[in-house]
N, C-alpha and C positions, 0 to 999 in steps of 0.2 A: 568634373573636367568634361563631360556628356553634356552640360551643362553649355560649359563655355562655347565649348565647340558647335552646339544648336544656335547659339547667340550669333557668332559669328557667320555661319548658314545663312539664318535669318535676315542680318546685316547685309550680307552678299545678296539674300533674293531683291531685300530692298531696296538696293542700290541698282541691280539689273533693271529692277522695271521702271525707276526712274530715268538711268540712260536712253531706254526703249520707247517710253513715255517722251522723252524730250526731240527724240529724234524722228516718231509718227506726227507728234505737232507740229514741229518747224513748217513755217509754212515758205512757202518756195516765192521768191520776189514776182511784186504784179505781172500778170501778161499785157500787153499794152501794142496795138495795130499800129505802125509807121505809117506816116503819111503819103502823098506823090513828090517824087519825088523833080525839082525841076527840070526843066527840059533842056538839053544842051543847045546853048547858043549855036549856030551856023560854023561859028569862026571857032569854038571852043577847041577843038581838035589840032584844027592846023597850027593853033597859037602853042601850044603843051608840044605840037611834034617838033617844030622851030625851036623852041625854048630848050629841048632837049640836046637839040643836032651844037648848040652855042658849048663847044667842050672849059666850061668856067669852072677848071680843074684847080683846088686850094691848096696850094706851095707851101710846104715847111715852112721855106724863107720867103717872109712878105715882100721881099724886096726883089724877089725874081719874080713879082706876079705879070702874067699872060695879060698885058694889056689889050693887046688885039681882040682876045675871047671877050673880055669884063669888057670893052667899048663896042663891039657885038652887040650884046646882050642889053647894054643901055638903051643902045639904036634899036631893039628890037620891043622895048618895053616902051619907049615914045613911039614906034609907029603902031604895036597894038591897042595902045591902050588911051588913046587920044582923049576922051573926056577926063581921066584920072588926071592928065600931064596938064589941062586946062582949066580945070575946076580946084584940084585940090593940092595944096602947098609941097614943092618936093624940097629936100636940103641934103644933099649929097652929103657925107659924112666919113670918113677919114678915107678919101679917092674913091670908094666905090661900094658904101653899103649907103642904105637911103632911107628916108623917113619920109612919110606922105601923109600928110595931117586933112583932113577931112572935116574942118571945122562945122559943129554943133549948134543948133539955136539957144539951147542954154548952156553958157561957157562955167556958168558955177556949177556944172554935175564934173565928176572926175571921170575923164576918158578912158576908154578901152583901146587896149593893144592887140592886134594880130598881127602874127610877128612869124618870120622864118630866114632860111637861109637858101643863095640860090649856088654856094658855089658846089663841089662835087669830088669826091675821090678819083683818083685815077682808076683806070684800069690796069691788070699788069700785061703786061707785052704778051707773056707766055698764055695768060688766059685768054689774049682774044680769039683764037681759034675755038674757043668753046663755048663761044655764045652762039645763041641760036639768030640773032640779027646785029648788024653791026652796032656796036656801046654807043655810038655818037651820031647815029642813024637816025631817031627817031621813026622811026618805020613804029604804021598802023595796021596791026596784022591779029590774027584770032582775036579778035573783041580784047585788045591790049594796045597800049602805046610802050614802045622797047627804047630804054638806053637807058645810059647811066643818069640817075638824079633823079628817074622820074618819081621814086619813090623816094630817097631822101636829098634831098627836099623841097625839088621844084613842084611837086603833086601840093603842098602847102601854097609855094608860093603863089603859081598861075593860078591858082583855084581860089586864095583870097582876090587874087586883079578882077578874075573872070567876075566873082560876085560882086564886085563894086563898080567895075564899069556896067555892070548887069543895072544895077538899080539908080546908077548915074542917068544911066539912059532913059529910066522908068521915070524921072524927075527926083528921086529921092532923098530928103534930106535929114540926116540923124536930128535926133534933140542930145544927146552925149557925145562930144569928137571920140573921131575913131583916129586914129595916127596905126599907119601901115609899115611897119620894122624891117628891114631886109639887111641881113648881114652877109657879107662877102667873102668870110673865112672860120667859118664856124669848123670845119675839118681839117684844121690845122690851131693857129693861134686863136681866135675868137676876137680878134682886136678891135673888128669892126662892131660888133655887142655893146664891146666895151664903147667905142668911142659914141655909139648912139645913145648909150645909157651916161654918158656926163655929158651930152646935147643937152638929150631931156632935163636932169640936173640942173642946168643951168638954165632951162627955159621955167623952174620949179613944176614939173611935171609929176603928180602922183597919180598911176590910175588903179582905175577901179579894179579892173580885170586885164590878164596876161595872156593871152592863148599863145599858145608853141607849140609843134613837134613833138611827138611822145609816144605814150600807148593807141592799141589800135581798138579795133575790134576782131577778136577769136571767134574761132567754133571750136577749137579741138584741145586748149592749154588746160583745160582745167577737168582732171579726172571724174567723169559721171556727168559731169554738167554738161548736156545738148544743145542746151540755147547759148546764141550768139552772148558773149561776155564783152565791153566795152574799157579796154582799163584804160583808166583819166588818171594820169601823172600829177602828183600833189607833192611830190617832195625830189630832192637827188639827194644819190650817194655823197659822200665826198669824195677827195680824187688825191691821192698821191700817188708820186712814183719816187721810188731809191735805187741807190748804187749799191749794191755786195763786191763788195772787191777783197781779193785774198794777192798778198807777197809773199812768195819762197822762192828760196834762191834755185833754180831751174838747173840746164846743163844738156848734155849729149843723152837722146833714148835711146842709147846702148846701154846705160847704166842709170836709170833712173831710184830716186830716193824710194822709199816703202809707200809714199805718200807725197803727192806735190799740187800746188797751187788749184788746178782741178778738180785736183779728188776734193777737196778741201772744199771748195766751191759747190760741187753737186752735193756732197752731204748734207750742208746744208740748204740745197734747194728740195732735194727729198724729204729735207725734214719740216718744211713751211708749206711742202705738200702733201706730205701724208696727214697734218691734221688743220684743222682752223679754229677760226675764233666762233667763240659760244654762237647757239641758234638762239635766236631771238625773233618773239610775235611784236612788233613795232604797234602802235597804233593804226598804221596804215594799214595794216597787213590784216590784224584782228578783224577791221571793218571789213577789208577785202575779203575774208573769211564768212562771217557773220552773211552778206548778200548772197554769196554763192549756195553755205551748205543746205537752205533748205529747198535747193533748186538739182538739187543731185539725184541721180536715180539709179546710185547703186547705194544700197540702204548699209552697207557697213562704213559705204565710207562718210555719207549721210550721218553714221550713228556716232562715227568719232572726229568728227564736223563739228556738229554740236553739243559736242562733252570734251571739249579740250580742255576742262578744267582735270579730268581724267587720262583722255589719249592726248595730250598734247604731244607727245615723241613719236606717239604713231603719226599725226598728223606734216609733224619735222619728217620723218621718212619718208612718206610720202609726197612730199613737197621736193625733196630733196631727190628724188627720181631723176628728175631733170635739172640741167644746169640755171637754168632758168631761176627756176623754183627755189634752190641752196639760195643761189645769188640774193631773196627777197631776203633770206631770214638768216645771214650772217655774212662781215664783209667776207671779202678775196681778195684773196694774195698774188699774183700769177708772176712767175720770169718770162718776159716778154725778149731781150733781147740778152746774150750770151757771148762773149768775147774773149778769145785767149789764145796765144800762138802766131807764129812769124815763118815757120815751116814744120814739115811732118818731123825731119828729125832731131828736132830742139825743143826740149823738156822748157815751156813757158814759165818764168819767172813769177808772169803778173796773170789774173784771169779775174773777169767781173761779170756782172751780170744787174739786166736792169728789171727789179721788180715793180710790177702794178698794182694799186691795192685800190678800191673802191669801198670806203667806209659807209659801215650801217648806220641809220639814224640812230642817235643816243650814246653814238663812238667818236673817238676824236681820233685827228692823224697822230698822237702822242701815246697814244692804247697802243695803236697799231704797231706804232716802232718798239714799244715797250715786249710785245709781244713775239715780234720779229726775233728780237733780241734774245729775250727770256727762252723761245722754241732751238734758235739755232746752237745758242750755248756754247760758242767758239770765239773767242776773243781775238782770232786771228783773222774772224772774217771782220771788218770795218763796214761800217753802216753808214751812209749821209742820205738827208733829202737832195735828192736831183729833179732837174729839168724846171721851166719855168712858170708851169702852172701847179698848183698844189691848191685845194681847199677844203673845211669843212664841210660835211651834210650839212645841205640846207635846211631851211625852217620848212615847217609843209601848212600848204593851205588846207584851212578844214576844210572836211567834206560837210558842215553843216553852211560854207558861206555862199553868197552869191555868187559869186564865180564856178564856182564848182554845181551849184543846182540850174546854174545857165546850162552848162555843158549838157547835163543831163537831161535839161528837155530837148535838147538839140539834139541828142544821139537817139530820144526816143523815134522823133517823128523820120529817123531818116531809117532802122533798121527795126525791122518786128523784132518783136519778144526780147529785146535786149534787157541785158545786166548790168547798169554799170557800176564799177566799182573802183574805188580811190586804188592809188597801184603808183610805189614807190621808185622810181625812173632809176636805173641800173648805169646808166651811159650817161654821158654829160651832154647839155645844150645850152644855145646861148644863152637861154633865158634864166640861168641862175642868177645871170647879172642882174638880170630887172628885177631879183627882187628888192634889189636896193631901192624902187621906186614903187611899188605896188606889195601886198600881203597876199594878192587874188591870183598867182600864176598857177596854171594847169595846161598839162602837157597832154595834147592830145591830137593823132594825126584820124583821120575819117576816113581809114580804108580796110580790107578786111584781109586777115592774114598776108601781109607785104611780099609781095615776091622778088627774090635775088635782091636783098637790102644789102648794100657795101660785097654785092658778091656778082654772079654770074646770069647772064639773065634777067637785069631787073628791070622791071617792068611794073608799067599803071593798067588795071583791068579799067577801059572807057564805064563801067558800070559804077568803081571806087570815086571816078572822076567826077561823074553825075552826083554822087551824095557829098563828095566834099564840096562841089559848090553849092549845094542844097546845103551843107549843114554850115558856111561859112554865109551863105544868106540868112539864116536861120538868127545866126551870130549877132550882126549887123541889124536886127531889125528887132530882136527879143533884148538888148541886152543896152536899148534906149531909156529903160525903165530906170 
């Protein structure tokens, strides 16, 4: 028995040595120095300010679009970017979405697509008083441009246009055709992007690379990593909306049954929130952790990250400390709307909840429905798919692809000491439909820790604006190979 314990002790000691050596010898991601950013043209800030002032709010009902503001934005584009409108072929799709074609000198090469959307989410009336600046004022102060859409996603659209207009002024002509594609209702239905893709398919376009909004540069999202990290989206989670409903005879609130429709529904929702689908390290997350683990300044954290074969559970626990980290590991399921009742003294007969799920790579919408059904385990709760938009997880753009490497190269030139990592997009973007015409879809917004995204005091630091124009200029120049 003593020999057995001695053997176990020896094995444990050897294992410890292996773990420590792996943590000590893992090398950090290579360091590099960024180049000088392109100087902002004199008109760049005024253009961006004007763009934000136009309230291109995306309506849920596309038949009620605010034509005044969307036509105003068209006029703004024509006046602000004359060379683009003179030298590029513009096609208007679905009324207010745009395709600008910058024809290259070698039409045998597959084109690249730079895309974005210029519609914005509304500002709650009750929240207006909480803003530091007017939501649609386009005010320039404190070294930033303030207003709804300044990050999502006019930062991409206007930066792409500025980069293109400036290159046209310089007499630049790309070797590879460039398509600039801007949707007008990403925040609601995304039908503009769908129409653009249908149009491009009719022209038999197959793009080598598509760049859309997505991950950003972060300085504080990874525990123990003090260097900036560029989150480059290579895949999107699936999207599924379900309706959970219960029907049970109601009555007067003075004589309620022991269990009501609301009780049954809330118990079901509680079960769903109490547990989640299994945590999984997808290939994208594995590469993400591999690239960052060597740069951690926390030795215990580095030891766990570099020895996931043993400490995988610990790493998952660390990642799950943040909502974003947890969402990278598993399919999320959350109630977003609950409806029931007509008066305070009436026990309702019906109770309904809308539940939204973002489906992890490697799983399916059917897996989600099966999980919900099994977890709730109550046939009184009826489950059905709801909504007009539901989709499976997207395919992943390889981080060894030319598309990903070109984003890496550009990121190195705009941010010192950055670590570019592949990233699983947790939300949905217009680019998901572009995967029908390209195997090189990447999602990246060249800003640092965005401010006020979909919330109060949304704003774009002028330094980030400069980085964005520099980034898209690099992509336009270097994607010609």
